[in-house]
N, C-alpha and C positions, 0 to 999 in steps of 0.2 A: 504493500500500500504506500502510495507516494506521500511524502511529508507535506504538512500544511505550508502554504505560501507565507502566512502570517500567523504567529502564535503570540498571544498576549496573556500573561499569567499574573494576576494580582497586582496590576499596575496602580500605584498610588502616587500622588504628588501633593506635597504640603508646602504652602507658602506662608511665610510670616510677614505681616503687613510692615512695609518699610524696608524689607530686606531685599537686596539685589540678588538675582539668581543668574549665575553664569556657569555654563558647562565647562569652560576652560579658563582658569585664572592664571595670570602672570604672577611672578614673585612679588611685584609691587602691589598687585591687587590683594594677594594673600596677606601681606604685612599690613596694608591699609585696612582691610576688613577686620583683622585681629585687633588692631589698635582701636577701631571704632567700636567693636564689641566690648572691649575692656572699659572704654569710656562710658558706654551705655550702662554697663553693669554697675559702675561706680555711681552714675547719676541717678539711675532708677532702682538701685539696690536690689537687684535680682528680679525685678518685675519682668514677666514674659510678654513678648509682643503678641497681639491677637493673631490667631492662626486660621487659615482657610484651606480646606481640602479641595483642591481643584479636581482631583480624581481620587476615588476611594475603591480599591480592590476591584478593578475592572479586568475581566477575563473573557476572551473569545478566541476562536480559531477561524481562519479564512482559507479555504481551499483555492488552488490555482484556477484562475479563470472566473472566480466569483466577483461580483460587484456589490460592495457593501456601502450602504448609506448610514451616516451618523446624524441623528436629529436630536433636537432638544432646544430649550430656551437659551437666550443669551446668558453666558456664564455657566452653562451646564458642564463644560469641560471638553467640548468638541475639538476646538483648536489646540488646546493643551495636549490632548491625546495624540493629535497628528504631529505636534512638535516633539513629543516624546518618541514617537515612531521614527522620526527623521533625525533623531539624536541632537536636535537643537537644545532640548531641555532634558536634564537627567531626572529620572524618577526617584522619589523618596523610597519607594519599595516596589518589589516586583520586577519582572523581566519581560522583554519583548524580543522576538526573533523573527527576522524577515529573510526569506530565502530568495536570492536572485537580485538583479540590478534594480535599484530603487530610483524613481523619479518623483519629484514633488513640485506641485504648483501651489505653494503656500503664500508667497509674497511675489506676485508677478512684477517683473521689472527690476528685481534686486540684481545689482551688478551693472545696470545701465549707467553710462557716463554721459552727462548732458552735453559735454563739449565734443563728443565723438559723433560721427554720422550714424545713420541707421545701419548702413552696411557694416561699419566697424563694430557697432554694438551687437549685431547678430553674431559675428565671429567671437567677440569677447564673451557674450552671455552664453553662447553655445559651449564654449570651453569651460566656463564656470559650472555649467550644468552637467558636464561630463561627456560631451560629444567629442569624438576624435576628429582630427583635421579632415580625414577622408570622409567620415560620416557627415560632417558639416558641409563639405563641398558637394556631396551627393544630394543633400536635402535643401541646399540654399535656395534654389529656384522655387521649390514647393513652399518654403517658409515665407518668401517674399510674396508669392501669389496669395497664400492664405491670409497674410496680414492686410493686403489691399493698400499698401503704402509705397508701391514700386516707384511712383513719380517723385517721391521725396527721400529715396534711399540714400542719396549722397548729401542730405541736409542734416546738420547737427540736430540731435533729438531734443535739445532745449527749445527748438522752434516748433516742435510738434504740438498739436493739441493733446489734451489728456486722453481722448479716445484713440488717436493714432498711436500714442505711446503704449497704451495698454494692448492694442491689437498686435503691435510688433512684438512686444514682450511675450504675450500668450502664444503667438505663432512659433516662437523659438521653443518655448517650453513644451508645447503640444506635439512637437515632432521628435521628442525623445522616444527611444524604444526600450523602456524599462520592462522588467517582468512584473514589477509592483509599482503602481502609480498612486500617489497621495494627492488629493485635490481639495482645496479649501476655498469655497465661495467664489469660484471663478465666474459663475453666472450672475454675480451680484453687481457687476460693473459693465460699462460699455452700452452701446445702443442695441436695438433689437436684432439687427443683422449680425452683430458681433456675438450676441448670446446664442443665436441660431447656429452659428459656426462652432461655438464652444460645445453646444449640446451634440451636434453632429460628430465632432471629434471624439467626445466621450463615448458615444455609441459605437464609433469605429473601433476604438481601443477595446471595448468590452467584447465586440464581435470577433476580435482577433485573439481572444483568449487571455488578455492581460488581466491581472488582478488589480482591482481599483477600489480604493477607499475614498469615499466622496462625501463632503460636507456641504450642505446648502440649505437655505431657508425656503427655497422654491420646492415645496413639498410635492406638487403634482409631477414635477420633473423627477424627483427622487423616486416616487412610486413607479414611474414608467421606466426609469433607467436602471434601477437597482434590483438585484435578485433578492436581497436581504437587507434588513436595516436593524440598527440597535438604537434604543432610546436612552439618552443620558439625562439624569435629573440631579442637580447639585453634586456632580462628579460621580454618581453611582449609575451602574447599568440596571435599568428597571425593566427592559424588555428586549429580547433578541428573537427575530422571526421574519416571516415573509414581509416584504417592504410595504405592501398595501395595508396589511393588518396593523403594522407598527405606526404608520402614518395616521391611520384612522384613530388609533388609541390616543395618539398625541393631540390630534385636533379635538377629539371628543373630551379629553381631559380639560382642554382650555375652555370648552363650553360647559363642562360639568354634567354632561349627558352621555348615556350609554345606548346600546342598541336594544335594550329591553328594560321595561319598568313593570314591576309586579306589586300589587297592593294585597298584602296577606290578610289585613283586617278590613273586612267588607264595610264595617261601620265608618271607617275613616277614609275610604276610597272616594274619588271624585264622583259626585252625583247627588241625587235626592232620594226621597223615600220610595220612589218607583223604580229607579234605574241607577246602577253604579258600574263604573269601569272596574274590571278585575286586573287586566294587564294590557300593555301595548308593546309590541315588539316588531323589529324589522327582520324579514325572513327572505331566504333565497328560494329558488324553484323547488327545492326539496323540503321546504318549510322548516329549514334549520335557521336558528338565529344567527345573523351575520352583521358585522359592522362595516364591511367594505364590499364593493361590488364592481365587477367588470362593467364598463359603460354600455356594453352591448347586450347585457342580460337583464331580464325583468327584476324588479324589486317589489317585494310585498310588504305592506304595512298592516299588521294584524291587530284588530281590536277585539278583546274578549270582555264581555259584560254580562251582568246579571239583571234580570227583570223580576221584580218581586211583586208588582201589582199589575193586574190585567187591565186592558182597556186603554193603555197609554201608548202614545207614539214615541219612537226613538229612532232617528235615522243616523247611521254612521257617517261621519264626516272627517276628513283630514285637511290640513293646510301644510304645505311644504314651503320652507323658508331657506334661503341661501345663507352663506357664511356671514354676510353683512346684515342679516336679519330682514331682508326684503322678501316679500311674498313671491314665490314662484308660481304657485297655483293653489286653488281650492278645489276640492272634489267631494261630491256627495254620492252615496249609493242611490241611484235613481230607480232601482227595482220597484215594481208596484207593490211588492209584499210589505214594504215599510210604510205604505199609506194606510195599512190596516192596523188595528190595535194588536199589540204583541201579547202572547200568552206568557205567563210566568215561566222562568227557567234561565238556563245559561246559553249564551250565543257567542259565536266567533265569526267575525266578518273581516275579510281581507281585501284591501285595495291593492291592485297590481299596477305598478308604474311600468310602462313598456320600456324595453331596452332601446338604446340610441335616442333617448329623449332628454335626459338631464346631462348637463355638462360635467366636467371633472370638478371635484371639490367636496366640501362638507355641507350636508343638509340636515336641518332639524325639522321635526314634525310636531304640529299641534293636533291632538286627537279630541274628538267630541262626539256626543250623541245629541242630536238636536231635534226640535219640533219645528216643522215648516209652517210658517205663518203666511199671511197674504203678501207681506212686503219684506219680511225679515226672518232670520233664523233665530230661534230661542234655544240656548243650550240647556240640556237636561243634565248632562255630565260633560266636563271639559278638563283637559290637562294640557297646558301650554309647554312647548319645548320639552316634550316628554321623552322622545327618543331621537337619536341622530345616527347618520350613516355617512360613509365616504364613498364617492364614486371615482374610479380611476380608469384611465385608458392604457391598455397594454402596449399601444404604439405599433400594432401589427399591420396597420393600413386597411383594416376592414371596418372601421367605424366612420363616423361623419368627418373625422379628421383626415382620412385618407393617408397620404404619405407626407402631409404637412406636419412639421415638428414643433411649430410655434403654438402660442396660446390663442384660442378662439374665445372671445369674450362673451358674456351673457350667461344666465343660469341654465338655459336649455341649449341643446345642440342636436337637433333632430337629423336623422339620416333620411333625406328626402329623395323621392323618385324624380329623376330628371329625364326629359325627352328633348332630343336635339334633331333639328332638320337642317340640311344644307340647301340653300336656295340660290 
């Protein structure tokens, strides 16, 4: 059995507030730090500085060819973990082992000299990143074409716009051929075209069997690009699993909503003396509770409720809202059966949202049982933002996105039937 490409065992990183952290100290730095610590001990009489665990006992393995996404809030430890893996930062405890040539896109443009031309900086930065002279010569034209700054190649980069600077820097870094690539927020800068190129390059690397560890706050891209994801919270690994499921958990945690809500005590459940909700959940085609869905597959919202008094009307209704809290649509069960008074008992009603209707992203659901009046709906039982689910596109070209890799705005993204005639 082949050894793992990346093995992380119990990595922890402790920072003391106000203390400089350096992987490699000179003799002067060591003497200076020792003197400073002695003075502080005298002045503060042994008081300890406040401590922060940027990472705490993080462990995982990554097989060759896997693409791993790291997600979490700002300050969760994502960038610290990448800095430990690239040996920029030394861990307080634990070990990490990486097999093969490592490339990193952590600080795009590091090593660029403002007085040198774009051509000279490509050569310099390529050498810094570990490219041989022969490799750089072979890839030079591809780097320049990818960057889109060929007309300004012999201009000092100090005269470049920030976008041109970043494009050229990324172009150099993206043409490395490492076995393991570490990427930190490269999609957070640049214009739309630049981000599209970045995403395309990441997809190319993953399809070539490269092992990639990827950090980004663009969660829809993460779900589409990564095979697997880990969720960090305050330096600790709280979930490791399929990318879509981990992204869904992260988004739902931010909303404080899950894919299922059950009221065990009927007396306190939403409703009145005639009708009460028992549970609301989001289900897949096999009626299994799920918090994430392929954009092409149908999504079921199941309402279970109890009717205790006969002769009363209760029509199942849902309202779906997007991540910004705007209404996507309202839906009623229009079956004639609900126009008749209900007999006492337990009922389960499921609304099916067709595949290729909703866009990618997080959606929440308001569930209700209503009475239909002449001009308005009167709720008999209602629960707002009761469940949530995440929709993701696998990027296989069979959804409404087609082969387009960018973002399509709006809460819905239907796959329409088109007819074309040539005249």
